[in-house]
SEMI-59505 format. One record per residue (C-alpha): x, y, z; residue number from 1; residue in three letters. Coordinates in nm, 4 decimals, padded with zeros to 6 digits. Layout:
((X; Y; Z); NUM; 'ALA') ...
END
This chain:
((09.7912; 06.1614; 10.9489); 1; 'MET') ((09.9039; 06.1082; 11.3071); 2; 'VAL') ((10.2722; 06.0276; 11.3428); 3; 'GLU') ((10.3894; 05.7477; 11.5677); 4; 'THR') ((10.7177; 05.7538; 11.7555); 5; 'ILE') ((10.8657; 05.5247; 11.4913); 6; 'SER') ((10.7643; 05.7583; 11.2088); 7; 'GLU') ((10.8999; 06.0646; 11.3857); 8; 'LEU') ((11.2218; 05.8822; 11.4749); 9; 'ALA') ((11.2698; 05.7906; 11.1070); 10; 'ALA') ((11.2128; 06.1536; 11.0044); 11; 'ALA') ((11.4675; 06.2692; 11.2614); 12; 'LEU') ((11.7271; 06.0201; 11.1391); 13; 'ARG') ((11.6876; 06.1250; 10.7750); 14; 'THR') ((11.6985; 06.4929; 10.8642); 15; 'GLY') ((11.3587; 06.5702; 10.7108); 16; 'SER') ((11.2683; 06.7248; 11.0461); 17; 'VAL') ((11.4787; 06.8301; 11.3441); 18; 'THR') ((11.4171; 06.7794; 11.7134); 19; 'ALA') ((11.4053; 07.1572; 11.7558); 20; 'GLU') ((11.1368; 07.1842; 11.4869); 21; 'GLN') ((10.9321; 06.9098; 11.6502); 22; 'LEU') ((10.9566; 07.0800; 11.9871); 23; 'LEU') ((10.8613; 07.4223; 11.8523); 24; 'GLU') ((10.5557; 07.2720; 11.6845); 25; 'THR') ((10.4565; 07.1104; 12.0160); 26; 'CYS') ((10.5030; 07.4350; 12.2077); 27; 'LEU') ((10.3062; 07.6348; 11.9499); 28; 'ALA') ((10.0160; 07.3902; 11.9578); 29; 'ARG') ((10.0104; 07.3857; 12.3367); 30; 'ILE') ((10.0111; 07.7652; 12.3530); 31; 'ALA') ((09.7365; 07.7856; 12.0928); 32; 'GLU') ((09.5022; 07.5126; 12.2112); 33; 'ARG') ((09.5715; 07.3777; 12.5571); 34; 'ASP') ((09.3681; 07.6584; 12.7099); 35; 'GLY') ((09.0671; 07.4551; 12.5996); 36; 'LEU') ((09.1971; 07.1139; 12.7106); 37; 'ILE') ((09.4119; 07.1999; 13.0178); 38; 'ASN') ((09.6368; 06.8975; 12.9822); 39; 'SER') ((09.9640; 07.0620; 13.0890); 40; 'PHE') ((10.0303; 07.2246; 13.4261); 41; 'VAL') ((10.3930; 07.3171; 13.3535); 42; 'LEU') ((10.5975; 07.3657; 13.0350); 43; 'ILE') ((10.9762; 07.3390; 13.0638); 44; 'ASP') ((11.0661; 07.5421; 12.7550); 45; 'GLU') ((11.4282; 07.6222; 12.8402); 46; 'ALA') ((11.5381; 07.2696; 12.9284); 47; 'ASP') ((11.3327; 07.1179; 12.6462); 48; 'ALA') ((11.4967; 07.3469; 12.3913); 49; 'ARG') ((11.8401; 07.2629; 12.5297); 50; 'ALA') ((11.7620; 06.8914; 12.5104); 51; 'ALA') ((11.6282; 06.9200; 12.1552); 52; 'ALA') ((11.9390; 07.1107; 12.0485); 53; 'GLY') ((12.1637; 06.8433; 12.1980); 54; 'GLU') ((11.9616; 06.5736; 12.0188); 55; 'SER') ((12.0032; 06.7501; 11.6862); 56; 'ASP') ((12.3787; 06.7647; 11.7322); 57; 'GLN') ((12.3984; 06.3928; 11.8144); 58; 'LEU') ((12.1671; 06.2976; 11.5288); 59; 'LEU') ((12.3763; 06.5002; 11.2851); 60; 'ALA') ((12.6870; 06.3159; 11.4057); 61; 'GLN') ((12.5190; 05.9755; 11.3783); 62; 'GLY') ((12.5517; 05.9316; 11.7550); 63; 'LYS') ((12.1889; 05.9060; 11.8656); 64; 'ALA') ((12.1663; 05.7642; 12.2172); 65; 'ARG') ((11.8575; 05.5559; 12.1382); 66; 'SER') ((11.5863; 05.5167; 11.8723); 67; 'PRO') ((11.3915; 05.7850; 12.0632); 68; 'LEU') ((11.6562; 06.0570; 12.0400); 69; 'GLU') ((11.4778; 06.3933; 12.0122); 70; 'GLY') ((11.1222; 06.2581; 12.0621); 71; 'ILE') ((10.8967; 06.5000; 12.2591); 72; 'PRO') ((10.6890; 06.3540; 12.5445); 73; 'ILE') ((10.4990; 06.4652; 12.8548); 74; 'SER') ((10.5352; 06.3474; 13.2156); 75; 'ILE') ((10.2515; 06.3063; 13.4661); 76; 'LYS') ((10.2658; 06.5448; 13.7610); 77; 'ASP') ((10.3230; 06.2770; 14.0239); 78; 'ASN') ((10.6594; 06.1714; 13.8773); 79; 'ILE') ((10.9724; 06.3661; 13.9673); 80; 'HIS') ((11.1536; 06.5585; 13.6943); 81; 'VAL') ((11.4578; 06.7322; 13.8332); 82; 'ARG') ((11.4240; 07.1045; 13.8814); 83; 'GLY') ((11.0477; 07.1011; 13.8211); 84; 'LEU') ((10.7608; 07.1214; 14.0662); 85; 'VAL') ((10.5857; 06.7943; 14.1484); 86; 'THR') ((10.2584; 06.9313; 14.2815); 87; 'SER') ((10.0621; 06.6026; 14.2774); 88; 'TRP') ((09.7618; 06.8211; 14.1994); 89; 'GLY') ((09.7663; 06.9630; 14.5527); 90; 'SER') ((09.7984; 07.3203; 14.6779); 91; 'ARG') ((10.0118; 07.1858; 14.9620); 92; 'GLY') ((10.2835; 07.0826; 14.7139); 93; 'LEU') ((10.2659; 07.3744; 14.4695); 94; 'LYS') ((10.6237; 07.4732; 14.5583); 95; 'ASP') ((10.7686; 07.1228; 14.5960); 96; 'PHE') ((11.0613; 07.1082; 14.3529); 97; 'ILE') ((11.2122; 06.7700; 14.2670); 98; 'ALA') ((11.5861; 06.7548; 14.3334); 99; 'GLU') ((11.6436; 06.4661; 14.0918); 100; 'ARG') ((11.4673; 06.2618; 13.8253); 101; 'ASP') ((11.2727; 05.9567; 13.9321); 102; 'GLU') ((11.4581; 05.6549; 13.7936); 103; 'LEU') ((11.2387; 05.5925; 13.4824); 104; 'PRO') ((11.2709; 05.9596; 13.3869); 105; 'ILE') ((11.6482; 05.9472; 13.4321); 106; 'ALA') ((11.6579; 05.6535; 13.1904); 107; 'ARG') ((11.4472; 05.8411; 12.9349); 108; 'LEU') ((11.6639; 06.1507; 12.9646); 109; 'ARG') ((11.9779; 05.9427; 12.9121); 110; 'GLN') ((11.8162; 05.8024; 12.5973); 111; 'ALA') ((11.7696; 06.1519; 12.4511); 112; 'GLY') ((11.3935; 06.1880; 12.4959); 113; 'VAL') ((11.2814; 06.5532; 12.5135); 114; 'VAL') ((11.0635; 06.6298; 12.8169); 115; 'ILE') ((10.8146; 06.9024; 12.7236); 116; 'VAL') ((10.6404; 06.9419; 13.0599); 117; 'GLY') ((10.4170; 06.8003; 13.3333); 118; 'LYS') ((10.0496; 06.7015; 13.2929); 119; 'THR') ((09.7466; 06.7506; 13.5148); 120; 'ASN') ((09.6155; 06.4998; 13.7711); 121; 'VAL') ((09.3408; 06.4781; 14.0320); 122; 'PRO') ((09.4699; 06.5626; 14.3782); 123; 'GLU') ((09.7026; 06.2836; 14.5005); 124; 'LEU') ((09.6115; 06.0846; 14.1828); 125; 'THR') ((09.3371; 05.8884; 14.3557); 126; 'LEU') ((09.0301; 05.9630; 14.1431); 127; 'GLU') ((08.8990; 05.8542; 13.8065); 128; 'GLY') ((08.8642; 06.2011; 13.6565); 129; 'TYR') ((09.1129; 06.4894; 13.6371); 130; 'THR') ((09.0410; 06.8064; 13.8307); 131; 'SER') ((09.1940; 06.9859; 14.1278); 132; 'ASN') ((09.1789; 07.3230; 14.3038); 133; 'GLU') ((09.5306; 07.4152; 14.1947); 134; 'LEU') ((09.5022; 07.3763; 13.8168); 135; 'PHE') ((09.1370; 07.3122; 13.7426); 136; 'GLY') ((08.9726; 07.0546; 13.5158); 137; 'THR') ((09.1215; 06.8662; 13.2202); 138; 'THR') ((08.8933; 06.7997; 12.9242); 139; 'ARG') ((08.8741; 06.5298; 12.6601); 140; 'ASN') ((08.9973; 06.6325; 12.3116); 141; 'PRO') ((08.7256; 06.4156; 12.1568); 142; 'TRP') ((08.4549; 06.6216; 12.3285); 143; 'ASN') ((08.5595; 06.9043; 12.5555); 144; 'THR') ((08.2408; 06.8805; 12.7619); 145; 'ASP') ((08.3620; 06.5408; 12.8811); 146; 'LEU') ((08.6430; 06.3983; 13.0952); 147; 'THR') ((08.9452; 06.2064; 12.9657); 148; 'PRO') ((08.9265; 06.0068; 13.2892); 149; 'GLY') ((09.1961; 05.9865; 13.5529); 150; 'GLY') ((09.4244; 05.9936; 13.7142); 151; 'SER') ((09.6453; 06.0160; 13.4014); 152; 'SER') ((09.3861; 06.2387; 13.2354); 153; 'GLY') ((09.6264; 06.5197; 13.1558); 154; 'GLY') ((09.8752; 06.2720; 13.0123); 155; 'ALA') ((09.6122; 06.1116; 12.7894); 156; 'ALA') ((09.4757; 06.4461; 12.6735); 157; 'ALA') ((09.8240; 06.5722; 12.5852); 158; 'SER') ((09.8677; 06.2838; 12.3391); 159; 'VAL') ((09.5113; 06.2668; 12.2081); 160; 'ALA') ((09.5211; 06.6408; 12.1336); 161; 'ALA') ((09.8408; 06.5999; 11.9328); 162; 'GLY') ((10.0523; 06.8148; 12.1669); 163; 'PHE') ((10.3109; 06.5371; 12.2144); 164; 'VAL') ((10.3548; 06.1953; 12.0591); 165; 'VAL') ((10.3528; 06.0008; 12.3891); 166; 'ALA') ((10.3093; 06.0444; 12.7632); 167; 'ALA') ((10.4483; 05.8809; 13.0759); 168; 'ILE') ((10.1886; 05.8143; 13.3451); 169; 'GLY') ((10.1233; 05.5980; 13.6467); 170; 'THR') ((09.8616; 05.3302; 13.7038); 171; 'ASP') ((09.7521; 05.2388; 14.0571); 172; 'GLY') ((09.3977; 05.1202; 13.9842); 173; 'GLY') ((09.3519; 05.1762; 13.6116); 174; 'GLY') ((09.4849; 05.5323; 13.5936); 175; 'SER') ((09.6571; 05.4779; 13.2578); 176; 'ILE') ((09.4242; 05.2241; 13.0993); 177; 'ARG') ((09.0901; 05.3983; 13.1488); 178; 'ARG') ((09.2096; 05.7408; 13.0249); 179; 'PRO') ((09.3574; 05.5583; 12.7252); 180; 'ALA') ((09.0182; 05.4010; 12.6586); 181; 'SER') ((08.8419; 05.7373; 12.6894); 182; 'HIS') ((09.0814; 05.9111; 12.4468); 183; 'THR') ((09.1451; 05.6463; 12.1794); 184; 'GLY') ((09.5000; 05.5574; 12.2911); 185; 'LEU') ((09.7027; 05.2513; 12.3843); 186; 'VAL') ((09.7485; 05.2351; 12.7621); 187; 'GLY') ((10.0308; 05.0120; 12.8905); 188; 'TRP') ((10.0459; 04.8990; 13.2548); 189; 'LYS') ((10.3470; 04.6692; 13.3204); 190; 'PRO') ((10.3991; 04.4178; 13.6009); 191; 'SER') ((10.5294; 04.5602; 13.9305); 192; 'PRO') ((10.9078; 04.5809; 13.9141); 193; 'GLY') ((10.9410; 04.5700; 13.5358); 194; 'ARG') ((11.0114; 04.9426; 13.5391); 195; 'ILE') ((11.2265; 05.0017; 13.8468); 196; 'ALA') ((11.1334; 05.3012; 14.0590); 197; 'ARG') ((11.3451; 05.5118; 14.2946); 198; 'ALA') ((11.3702; 05.8754; 14.4095); 199; 'PHE') ((10.9988; 05.9482; 14.3714); 200; 'GLY') ((10.7042; 06.0494; 14.5867); 201; 'LEU') ((10.6010; 05.8297; 14.8816); 202; 'PRO') ((10.4638; 05.5008; 14.7483); 203; 'ALA') ((10.1245; 05.5396; 14.9117); 204; 'ILE') ((09.9809; 05.2639; 14.6888); 205; 'LEU') ((10.2782; 05.0291; 14.7471); 206; 'THR') ((10.3423; 04.8253; 14.4314); 207; 'ASP') ((09.9826; 04.8587; 14.3163); 208; 'LEU') ((10.1048; 05.1685; 14.1302); 209; 'GLU') ((10.3494; 05.1349; 13.8408); 210; 'VAL') ((10.4901; 05.3665; 13.5754); 211; 'VAL') ((10.3551; 05.3081; 13.2250); 212; 'GLY') ((10.2767; 05.4769; 12.8939); 213; 'THR') ((10.0041; 05.6354; 12.6818); 214; 'LEU') ((10.0768; 05.6141; 12.3091); 215; 'THR') ((09.9149; 05.5902; 11.9674); 216; 'ARG') ((10.0385; 05.2370; 11.8987); 217; 'SER') ((10.1550; 04.9242; 12.0769); 218; 'VAL') ((10.4879; 04.9553; 11.8957); 219; 'ALA') ((10.5356; 05.2963; 12.0571); 220; 'ASP') ((10.4526; 05.1511; 12.3983); 221; 'ALA') ((10.7178; 04.8848; 12.3440); 222; 'ARG') ((10.9790; 05.1430; 12.2504); 223; 'LEU') ((10.9214; 05.3498; 12.5643); 224; 'LEU') ((10.8901; 05.0425; 12.7843); 225; 'ASP') ((11.2202; 04.9158; 12.6480); 226; 'GLY') ((11.3951; 05.2356; 12.7546); 227; 'LEU') ((11.2478; 05.2428; 13.1048); 228; 'MET') ((11.2422; 04.8720; 13.1894); 229; 'ALA') ((11.5228; 04.6908; 13.3621); 230; 'GLY') ((11.6429; 04.5880; 13.7052); 231; 'ALA') ((11.7969; 04.8220; 13.9588); 232; 'ASP') ((11.9158; 04.7201; 14.3055); 233; 'ASN') ((11.7460; 05.0257; 14.4533); 234; 'ARG') ((11.4104; 04.8657; 14.3712); 235; 'ASP') ((11.4211; 04.5009; 14.4814); 236; 'ARG') ((11.0929; 04.4279; 14.3035); 237; 'ARG') ((11.2730; 04.4905; 13.9748); 238; 'SER') ((11.4957; 04.1879; 14.0345); 239; 'LEU') ((11.2079; 03.9488; 13.9633); 240; 'LEU') ((11.2487; 03.7350; 13.6516); 241; 'SER') ((11.0373; 03.7560; 13.3372); 242; 'GLU') ((10.7790; 03.4831; 13.2847); 243; 'ALA') ((10.8502; 03.2361; 13.0023); 244; 'PRO') ((10.7195; 03.3394; 12.6607); 245; 'ALA') ((10.4156; 03.1715; 12.5138); 246; 'TRP') ((10.5398; 02.9219; 12.2572); 247; 'LYS') ((10.3987; 02.7112; 11.9777); 248; 'GLY') ((10.0291; 02.7729; 12.0277); 249; 'ARG') ((09.7563; 03.0310; 12.0022); 250; 'HIS') ((09.6746; 03.2092; 12.3298); 251; 'PRO') ((09.4069; 03.0773; 12.5597); 252; 'ARG') ((09.1724; 03.3673; 12.6365); 253; 'VAL') ((08.9174; 03.3974; 12.9143); 254; 'LEU') ((08.6565; 03.6492; 12.7990); 255; 'PHE') ((08.4779; 03.8124; 13.0944); 256; 'VAL') ((08.2360; 04.0785; 12.9636); 257; 'PRO') ((08.0841; 04.1665; 13.3021); 258; 'THR') ((08.1821; 04.1386; 13.6676); 259; 'PHE') ((07.8759; 03.9980; 13.8426); 260; 'GLY') ((07.5824; 04.2358; 13.8215); 261; 'ASP') ((07.7939; 04.5493; 13.7846); 262; 'ASN') ((07.6520; 04.7651; 13.5013); 263; 'PRO') ((07.8373; 04.8059; 13.1703); 264; 'VAL') ((07.7454; 05.0424; 12.8898); 265; 'ASP') ((07.5855; 04.8364; 12.6100); 266; 'PRO') ((07.8092; 04.9917; 12.3423); 267; 'GLU') ((08.1156; 04.8970; 12.5460); 268; 'VAL') ((07.9851; 04.5416; 12.5756); 269; 'LEU') ((07.9211; 04.5212; 12.2016); 270; 'ALA') ((08.2708; 04.6461; 12.1186); 271; 'ALA') ((08.4314; 04.3970; 12.3584); 272; 'THR') ((08.2266; 04.1105; 12.2169); 273; 'GLN') ((08.3337; 04.2076; 11.8647); 274; 'ALA') ((08.6974; 04.1994; 11.9752); 275; 'PHE') ((08.6477; 03.8563; 12.1346); 276; 'ALA') ((08.5051; 03.7365; 11.8025); 277; 'ASP') ((08.8088; 03.8814; 11.6216); 278; 'LEU') ((09.0417; 03.6859; 11.8506); 279; 'LEU') ((08.8491; 03.3648; 11.7969); 280; 'ALA') ((08.8419; 03.4148; 11.4209); 281; 'ASN') ((09.2200; 03.4540; 11.4216); 282; 'ASN') ((09.3058; 03.1350; 11.6055); 283; 'GLY') ((09.2765; 03.2249; 11.9742); 284; 'ALA') ((09.1050; 02.9757; 12.2028); 285; 'ASP') ((08.8385; 03.2044; 12.3543); 286; 'VAL') ((08.6273; 03.0840; 12.6472); 287; 'GLU') ((08.3407; 03.2875; 12.7897); 288; 'HIS') ((08.3558; 03.3162; 13.1699); 289; 'GLY') ((08.2489; 03.5121; 13.4749); 290; 'GLY') ((08.4059; 03.6732; 13.7779); 291; 'LEU') ((08.6882; 03.4499; 13.9031); 292; 'PHE') ((08.8096; 03.6362; 14.2131); 293; 'PHE') ((08.6618; 03.8097; 14.5181); 294; 'ASP') ((08.5682; 04.1587; 14.3974); 295; 'LEU') ((08.4670; 04.2730; 14.7464); 296; 'GLU') ((08.8148; 04.1866; 14.8690); 297; 'SER') ((08.9692; 04.3930; 14.5869); 298; 'VAL') ((08.7494; 04.6882; 14.6863); 299; 'ASN') ((08.8612; 04.6461; 15.0491); 300; 'PHE') ((09.2256; 04.6456; 14.9405); 301; 'ILE') ((09.1830; 04.9682; 14.7407); 302; 'TRP') ((09.0081; 05.1540; 15.0208); 303; 'ARG') ((09.2527; 05.0516; 15.2930); 304; 'VAL') ((09.5755; 05.0969; 15.0954); 305; 'ILE') ((09.4792; 05.4277; 14.9341); 306; 'SER') ((09.3216; 05.5916; 15.2391); 307; 'ARG') ((09.5976; 05.4781; 15.4738); 308; 'ALA') ((09.8428; 05.6168; 15.2194); 309; 'GLY') ((09.6780; 05.9588; 15.2351); 310; 'VAL') ((09.6899; 05.9463; 15.6158); 311; 'ALA') ((10.0630; 05.8732; 15.5955); 312; 'TYR') ((10.1160; 06.1908; 15.3961); 313; 'LEU') ((10.0256; 06.3880; 15.7090); 314; 'GLU') ((10.3378; 06.2466; 15.8697); 315; 'ARG') ((10.5440; 06.2950; 15.5536); 316; 'TRP') ((10.4492; 06.6626; 15.5335); 317; 'ARG') ((10.4863; 06.7241; 15.9052); 318; 'GLY') ((10.1163; 06.7330; 15.9840); 319; 'GLY') ((10.0471; 07.0516; 15.7842); 320; 'ASN') ((09.8815; 06.8982; 15.4768); 321; 'LEU') ((09.5140; 06.8902; 15.5755); 322; 'GLU') ((09.4516; 07.2643; 15.5482); 323; 'ALA') ((09.5654; 07.2639; 15.1848); 324; 'SER') ((09.3629; 06.9619; 15.0685); 325; 'LEU') ((09.0518; 06.9864; 14.8568); 326; 'GLY') ((08.7240; 06.8349; 14.9818); 327; 'PRO') ((08.7713; 06.4924; 14.8208); 328; 'SER') ((09.1291; 06.4422; 14.9402); 329; 'ALA') ((09.0348; 06.5720; 15.2846); 330; 'LYS') ((08.7583; 06.3118; 15.3018); 331; 'SER') ((09.0121; 06.0426; 15.2083); 332; 'MET') ((09.2419; 06.1676; 15.4847); 333; 'LEU') ((08.9638; 06.1498; 15.7427); 334; 'GLU') ((08.8798; 05.7963; 15.6317); 335; 'ASP') ((09.2467; 05.7001; 15.6425); 336; 'GLY') ((09.2723; 05.8098; 16.0048); 337; 'ARG') ((09.0148; 05.5430; 16.0974); 338; 'THR') ((09.2138; 05.2557; 15.9421); 339; 'ILE') ((09.4012; 05.0413; 16.1935); 340; 'SER') ((09.7335; 04.8644; 16.1587); 341; 'ALA') ((09.5381; 04.5370; 16.1622); 342; 'ALA') ((09.3251; 04.6612; 15.8697); 343; 'ASP') ((09.6408; 04.7398; 15.6755); 344; 'TYR') ((09.7948; 04.3983; 15.7399); 345; 'VAL') ((09.4613; 04.2429; 15.6440); 346; 'ASP') ((09.4796; 04.4262; 15.3094); 347; 'ALA') ((09.8359; 04.3049; 15.2512); 348; 'LEU') ((09.7327; 03.9463; 15.3267); 349; 'GLU') ((09.4420; 03.9774; 15.0847); 350; 'ARG') ((09.6848; 04.0991; 14.8175); 351; 'ILE') ((09.9013; 03.7925; 14.8778); 352; 'THR') ((09.6015; 03.5586; 14.8586); 353; 'ALA') ((09.4723; 03.7244; 14.5404); 354; 'LEU') ((09.8107; 03.6976; 14.3700); 355; 'ARG') ((09.8485; 03.3333; 14.4651); 356; 'GLN') ((09.5027; 03.2588; 14.3286); 357; 'GLY') ((09.5739; 03.4406; 14.0031); 358; 'LEU') ((09.8830; 03.2265; 13.9465); 359; 'VAL') ((09.6500; 02.9271; 13.9409); 360; 'GLU') ((09.4047; 03.1052; 13.7080); 361; 'SER') ((09.6777; 03.1902; 13.4586); 362; 'PHE') ((09.7879; 02.8292; 13.4541); 363; 'ALA') ((09.4670; 02.7702; 13.2572); 364; 'ASP') ((09.4629; 03.0927; 13.0522); 365; 'TYR') ((09.7202; 03.3189; 12.8896); 366; 'ASP') ((09.4970; 03.6251; 12.8705); 367; 'LEU') ((09.1870; 03.7694; 13.0302); 368; 'VAL') ((08.9784; 03.9941; 12.8041); 369; 'LEU') ((08.7414; 04.2534; 12.9531); 370; 'THR') ((08.6208; 04.6013; 12.8731); 371; 'PRO') ((08.8667; 04.8641; 12.9942); 372; 'THR') ((08.6053; 05.0985; 13.1384); 373; 'ALA') ((08.2432; 05.0178; 13.2152); 374; 'ALA') ((08.1259; 05.3618; 13.1019); 375; 'ALA') ((08.1813; 05.6088; 12.8218); 376; 'LEU') ((08.3301; 05.9498; 12.9170); 377; 'PRO') ((08.1044; 06.1650; 13.1362); 378; 'TRP') ((08.0936; 06.5421; 13.2163); 379; 'PRO') ((08.4444; 06.6740; 13.2768); 380; 'ALA') ((08.3868; 06.8336; 13.6164); 381; 'ASP') ((08.2051; 06.5312; 13.7647); 382; 'THR') ((08.4052; 06.2688; 13.9590); 383; 'PRO') ((08.2168; 05.9706; 13.8150); 384; 'PHE') ((07.9185; 05.8967; 13.5908); 385; 'PRO') ((07.5828; 05.9288; 13.7618); 386; 'ALA') ((07.4533; 05.6213; 13.5810); 387; 'SER') ((07.5776; 05.3339; 13.3668); 388; 'ILE') ((07.3461; 05.1401; 13.1346); 389; 'ALA') ((07.0477; 05.3202; 13.2863); 390; 'GLY') ((07.1361; 05.2251; 13.6443); 391; 'ARG') ((07.2647; 05.4546; 13.9228); 392; 'PRO') ((07.6441; 05.4270; 13.9523); 393; 'ALA') ((07.8806; 05.4676; 14.2454); 394; 'GLY') ((08.2307; 05.6200; 14.2539); 395; 'PRO') ((08.4171; 05.3073; 14.1375); 396; 'ARG') ((08.1580; 05.1371; 13.9153); 397; 'ASP') ((08.3145; 05.2785; 13.5976); 398; 'HIS') ((08.6531; 05.1398; 13.7161); 399; 'ALA') ((08.5447; 04.7873; 13.8060); 400; 'VAL') ((08.7533; 04.6157; 13.5359); 401; 'PHE') ((09.0923; 04.7637; 13.6200); 402; 'THR') ((09.1668; 04.7669; 13.9941); 403; 'GLY') ((09.1928; 04.3902; 14.0371); 404; 'TRP') ((09.4898; 04.3875; 13.8012); 405; 'ILE') ((09.6834; 04.6296; 14.0226); 406; 'ASN') ((09.6046; 04.4328; 14.3382); 407; 'SER') ((09.6907; 04.1148; 14.1485); 408; 'GLY') ((10.0274; 04.2477; 14.0301); 409; 'GLY') ((09.9571; 04.1744; 13.6613); 410; 'LEU') ((10.0506; 04.3443; 13.3328); 411; 'PRO') ((09.7641; 04.4760; 13.1204); 412; 'ALA') ((09.7067; 04.6848; 12.8113); 413; 'ILE') ((09.4112; 04.8853; 12.6834); 414; 'SER') ((09.3613; 04.8923; 12.3072); 415; 'LEU') ((09.1295; 05.1314; 12.1190); 416; 'PRO') ((08.8857; 04.9231; 11.9143); 417; 'VAL') ((08.5673; 05.1162; 11.8370); 418; 'ALA') ((08.3725; 05.4408; 11.8449); 419; 'LEU') ((08.0374; 05.4880; 12.0141); 420; 'SER') ((07.7335; 05.6168; 11.8271); 421; 'LYS') ((07.8232; 05.9650; 11.9508); 422; 'THR') ((08.1817; 05.9329; 11.8271); 423; 'GLY') ((08.3562; 05.8542; 12.1560); 424; 'LEU') ((08.6408; 05.5992; 12.1718); 425; 'PRO') ((08.6017; 05.2595; 12.3371); 426; 'ILE') ((08.8883; 05.0418; 12.4589); 427; 'GLY') ((08.9253; 04.6780; 12.5540); 428; 'ILE') ((09.1649; 04.5369; 12.8118); 429; 'GLN') ((09.3967; 04.2374; 12.7883); 430; 'LEU') ((09.5621; 04.1123; 13.1077); 431; 'ALA') ((09.8326; 03.8457; 13.1355); 432; 'ALA') ((10.0035; 03.6574; 13.4158); 433; 'GLY') ((10.2587; 03.8307; 13.6356); 434; 'CYS') ((10.5839; 03.8846; 13.4447); 435; 'GLY') ((10.4355; 03.7931; 13.1057); 436; 'ALA') ((10.4869; 04.1481; 12.9814); 437; 'ASP') ((10.6819; 04.0598; 12.6675); 438; 'GLU') ((10.4311; 03.7983; 12.5595); 439; 'SER') ((10.1444; 04.0402; 12.6175); 440; 'LEU') ((10.3099; 04.3227; 12.4232); 441; 'LEU') ((10.3979; 04.0885; 12.1369); 442; 'THR') ((10.0430; 03.9585; 12.1115); 443; 'PHE') ((09.8871; 04.3040; 12.1482); 444; 'ALA') ((10.1036; 04.4354; 11.8665); 445; 'GLU') ((10.0094; 04.1477; 11.6385); 446; 'SER') ((09.6368; 04.1695; 11.7074); 447; 'ILE') ((09.6322; 04.5492; 11.6772); 448; 'SER') ((09.7432; 04.5062; 11.3165); 449; 'ALA') ((09.4166; 04.3184; 11.2592); 450; 'LEU') ((09.2098; 04.5700; 11.4557); 451; 'ALA') ((09.3446; 04.9181; 11.3725); 452; 'PRO') ((09.2312; 05.1947; 11.6088); 453; 'PRO') ((08.9384; 05.4123; 11.5038); 454; 'PRO') ((09.0243; 05.7470; 11.3392); 455; 'PRO') ((09.0632; 06.0564; 11.5510); 456; 'PHE') ((08.7977; 06.3294; 11.5243); 457; 'PRO') ((08.8038; 06.5328; 11.2045); 458; 'LYS') ((08.7763; 06.9089; 11.1827); 459; 'GLN') ((08.4266; 07.0268; 11.2513); 460; 'GLY') ((08.3338; 06.7390; 11.4802); 461; 'SER') ((08.0958; 06.8695; 11.7451); 462; 'PRO') ((08.2816; 06.9648; 12.0635); 463; 'LYS') ((08.6079; 06.8149; 11.9304); 464; 'ALA') ((08.9281; 07.0144; 11.9554); 465; 'MET') ((09.0309; 07.1287; 11.6090); 466; 'GLN') ((09.3307; 06.9246; 11.4876); 467; 'PRO') ((09.6155; 07.0618; 11.2798); 468; 'THR') ((09.5372; 06.8585; 10.9688); 469; 'SER') ((09.2125; 06.7745; 10.7887); 470; 'PRO') ((09.2360; 06.4190; 10.9143); 471; 'GLU') ((09.3846; 06.3751; 11.2604); 472; 'GLU') ((09.6008; 06.5517; 11.5231); 473; 'PRO') ((09.9648; 06.5765; 11.4220); 474; 'SER') ((10.2733; 06.7352; 11.5733); 475; 'ILE') ((10.4370; 06.7853; 11.2339); 476; 'VAL') ((10.3089; 07.0610; 11.0072); 477; 'ARG') 
END
């Protein structure tokens, strides 16, 4: 069976396994099988072994620094880990070594977490699949012909393949939640400021992008979130207060299965409807609704903020970045050069208006339920699915359910709830009001007990990576 962080932590505390043994199992599995998946772009064996050895000493002395002492995880390659390259999936940054940990990573390191390595991303983490000219294409452990999504595709694949027990990623438009949906994981995207950020890459997506987690359970997401969360004066957004907890009543849920006439895979719709029925049958007040914000405005925000951000990188890198960019990122740069200061301010004003409107919406509802992704995984080397539900699809049609949450500054979580007829995972998304992170995590953990995730692929599954056990991927032999 697949171990959770809690199960591994218990084994470490009792001494039935050591941190060094866990790490060596991870490294052996990566060496043996990641050639097929391509989830990792860098393995930090020396520092990871030193960290695991230190954890074992502290565990033996009963002086563990946190419940996650000795737990092996991966870090997405757009987050600084001191002494390691942060390439951002770009040839132009292949030698860019981080001088210090980004703040969430520093907190994890202080808690005794063992950092195994960095995971693959699309160039500049601005696409919904994971491929770049520097490291190539990442594939989905459930079916290696298909993508795990993006931009946290390498992070998701590293957990789904059983290489590590959890991954740290970023989410600027659904980059944690959709890969989680495509790989059968829990994808946690907190409110802006919940996890303070400092000492990282340029924030080209402003506070639309946050640090979050990919795990096998909501409980694991809570454990990692608890280590990384907290205010820091170097990130003023982190000084915002938590929203009051929901008290004394069942949650009020707005169920929105489709956004206007945007296509959604029928199996995804069926799985989301079944989850809505589960909520209603367990006391939630579920109301069926439609699109309740301006989707065109959200699309405008994404284009302006992301493309202007790429254009800024020219200045950050001294004007020598363009020659090293791949075709997609180069196209984004050219588009970004056409965006005016007035366009950028317009996007910021639209963000403000959207967030003000969502405060009013969440006065009437505690949660919004949607699919996480509109499509099932598609061919790994293709940026987006050519069609959804039999209709031609554009670059962002598969991502329609996630980007509004980033622009709106909300917390959201993707939960694995079903398998398609071809054995691919399907996730649903729950979003809450800004700052209602604790309430959302608490509810997600309670409801996940009633809707356990589908099993991971067994040995012999067509196109599935072979796991270590007869049942599911495991990092303990």
